N, C-alpha and C positions, 0 to 999 in steps of 0.2 A: 485891285486886280480886275474886277468887273468893269471898272471905268476904262482901264487900259484896253481890255478886250473890245469894248464898244467903240473906242476911239479908232482901233485898227479896222474894225468892220465898216466904220463910217468914212474911213480915208482910203480910197482905192490905191493911192500911190504907196501907202504903207503896206497894204495887203499884197500888192505886186512885189514890193521889196522883200517881204518875208518869204514869198514863194521863190523868188530869185535866190535868197540866202540858202534855202534848202536845196535847190537845184545845183547851185555852184558848189555846195558842200559835197553833193553826190559826185559831181565831176572831179573834185579834189580827191576824194577818197578812193576813186578808181583810177583815173588817168594819172593824177599826181603821184600816187603811190607807185604805180608801175614804172613811171618815168624815172623816179628816184631810185627804184630798185635796179633799173637798167643803167643808171649813171647818166641820165639824159635830162637833168633838171633844166639845163640851158635851152633845151628844145622848146620849152614853154614860152620863153621870152622870144625865141626865134619865130615861132608860129604866130604869136600875138602881133609882132611887128610886121610879119609878112602879111597878115590880115589888113594892116593899115596900108601897105603898098597895093594890095589888091583892091581895096576900097578906092584909093586914089585913081587906079586904072579905070574902074567902073565909072567914076565921076567924070574922068576925062572923056571916055567914050560917049557918055551921055551928052556932055556939054558940047562936044565937037560934032555931034550928030552922026558919028561913025557907026555907033551901035546904040541907039537910044534905048533899046530893050535890055541892055546889059546892066543889071542891077549891081551896085557897089558890094552888097553882101555876097553876090555870086563871085565877084572878083576876089573877095576876102577868102572864100571857101577854096577857090581854085589855087590861090597862092599858098594857102596853108597846106593843102594836099601836096603841092609841089615841094614844100619844105620837107614834108614827111617822106616823100618818095626819094628825094636826094639823100636824106638822112638814112633811110632804110637801105638804099643801095650802097652807101659807104659803109654800113654796119653789117653787111651780110656775112662777113668773116667773124663777127662777134667782137671786134676791136672797138672799144668805146671811144678811144681817142679820135679815130677817123670820123665817127659820127659827130663828135663835138665840133671838129673843123668843118664838116659839111653844114652843120647848123649855123656856124659863124659866117660862112660864105653866103649862104642863103639869106641870112639876116641882113648882111651888108647889101646884098643885091636888092632886096625888097625895100629897104629904107632909102637907098639911093634912088630907085625908081620912083618912090613916093615923093621925095623932094624935087626930083626932076619934073614930074608931072604937075606939081603945085603951081609952077610958073604958067601953065596953060589952062588952068582950072579957074573959072570965075571966083574972085575973092569971097563972094558970099557963100560959096560952097566949101571953102577950105576948113572952117571950123568943124564941119561934120567929119572930116578926116581926122583931125586931132581928137575928136570924140572917142575914137577907137583907142586912143592912148590913155585918156583920163577916165571917162565914164562916171556913172553915179548910180548907186543902188536905188535912190529915190526917184530916178528919172526913167525907170523902166516902163515901157508901154506894153500893151497887150500882145503885140506881135513878138517883142523880145521875150516875153514869158512863155508863149507858145513854142517858139523855136528852142529856147533854152530847156524847157521841160521835155520836149521830144528828144532832144540830144541827150540829156541826162538819163532818160529812161532807156534809150537804145544803148548807151554806154554801160549802164548798170546790167542790162541783160547780157551784153557781151562779156562783161567781167564775171558774171555768175556762171555762164556757159563755158567760158574758156579760162577760168581762173588758174587752174594748174598749169595749162599751157603757157599762159602769159607769165607766170612766175618762173617756170623753167626757162623760157626764152630770156627773161630779164636777168636771171642770176647766172646761167651758164648756157649760152646759145650753142657752143660747140658740143657740149656734153649732151644737150637734148637732141641735137642732130645725130649724134652717135648712137643714141637709144632708139632711133627710128622715128622720132617726132618730125613732122613737117615744119621745122623751125622757121623756115624762110616765110611761109605763108602766115604763120602766127605773128611773126616779127612785123611784117607789113600791116597786118590787120590791126595790131595793137598801136602802131604809130599813126595810121590813117584815122582810126576812130578817135584817138587822142587829139589829132590835129583838128578834126572837125569840131570836137567839143570845145577846144581851146578857142577856135575862131569865133563860134557862136557866143561863148562866154565873154570874149573880148568885146564883141559888138554890144553886149548888154552892160557890162560893168568896166570895160577898159582894160588895157594891157597891164597897167601897173597892179591893179587888184588881182587880176588873174594870175599873174606871176607870183605875187605874194601868197595868195591863198592856195595855189596848187603846189608850190615848192616848199615853203617854210614849214607848214604843219606836217607834211610828209617827211621832211628831213628831221624835224624834231621827234616824231614818233619813231622813225627808224633808228634814232640814237638810243632810245630807251627801251624799246620793245623788241622781242625776238620772233614773234609770229606775225604772219601776213595778215591774218584776220584782226589781230590786236592793233596793228599799224593802221589799217583801213578804218576801223572804228574810232581810234584816236584822232585821225585826220579829220573825220567827219565832225567830231565833237569840237575840235579846235577851230575848224572853219566856221561852224555855226556860231560859236561863242564870240569869235572875233568880229564877225559881220554884225551880229545883234548888238554887240557892245558899240560898234561903230555907228550904227543907226541911232541907238539910245543917246550916245554922247553928242551926235550931230544935232539932235533935237533940243539939247540943252545949251550948246554953244554953237557959234557960227563956224562950222568946219565940214569938210567933205566926209561923208560916212565911209566912202571907199578908201580914203587916205588913212582914216583912223583904223579901219579893219586891216589894212595893209601893215601898219605899224604894229598892231597887236599880234598879228600872225608872225611877223618877223621876230618879235620879242619872244614868242614861244620857242623858237629855235635857240635863241640865246639862253633862255632859262633851261632848256633841255641839255645844252652843253654843260652848263654849271652843275646840274643834277648828276649828269654822267660822270663828270670829274669828281664830284664828291663820292659817288658810289664806287668808282674805281679806286679812290684813295682808301675807302673803308675796306674794299676787297683786298687791296694790297696789305693793309694792316692786319687783316685776318689771316692771310697766308703767312705773313712774317711771324705772327703769334703761333700758328700751327707748326712752323719750322723750329721756333725757339722753345716751345713748350717741353719737348722731351729733355732738352738740355737743362732747362730750369728745374724740372721735376728730379732729374738725376742729381743736381746739385743740392736741392732741398732735402732729398732722402739719403744723401751720402752721410754715413756715420761720422761722428766727430772724431778727430785723431786723438789717440791716447797720448798723454803727457808722461814721460818717464821721469822719475825722481831719483837723484843721486844722493847718497849719504856719505859724508866724510867720516872716517873713523877717528 
């Protein structure tokens, strides 16, 4: 144990990876949980791929000298907020289906723009765009850690301050409006902060891992637990375990830690579905037993019929 601890301290890339694991788990337990409550799990993928389109735009503006100051990360953030605003506008009525359609349209627009701009970007810069899609926990730099930590802390503060409001808006937006809550403001605040967190996490670890870590643990916890706090804690635990296992396995075999973490996170949802199915089956059996118990007790306690004997003279 001491040897492992010393190895982590002597390896900056491992230390940065562990910090990244904790920060992404915080983002998952807050943003991921609220998006699943809201029925907007697809928004995570939409925002992550919008970040890819924004990064492509930034690289194009730099390569063409149209705006050399325009950083690709700035483009990723702008596109991510755009997806959040379009999604929020479509969902002001509280209808989740309209928001899913808005996310899908924004997703298609961002990816189409990214592919279009790749033809005008120097080939040597193209791999940095695809880096937003794949990513790697072991390749985080100091800037990634600073940005990811700052975003995770801001998101955690927002989740603590507006926890009840975010939950009300996620579960019943129309009902929260009827109760006098400024649901529209909290609706946009939740979506924009989530979009910024997803974009920065995408820059750090890639769209694939972000989608797996933010959606799968939240969906799995939501299947098994009934309280908001319980879901968030479970999401954090699953996200941390999945990512740590991904790093540990990748050090033993030649594999991407992000890919392994994504697989483990997705498996958590499959396992949760099986546990829920077994639990529901037991619950049905208990209800059936309760229904049949009175009848069985009545049969067991019913006196035996008397047999009459006839005698022939």
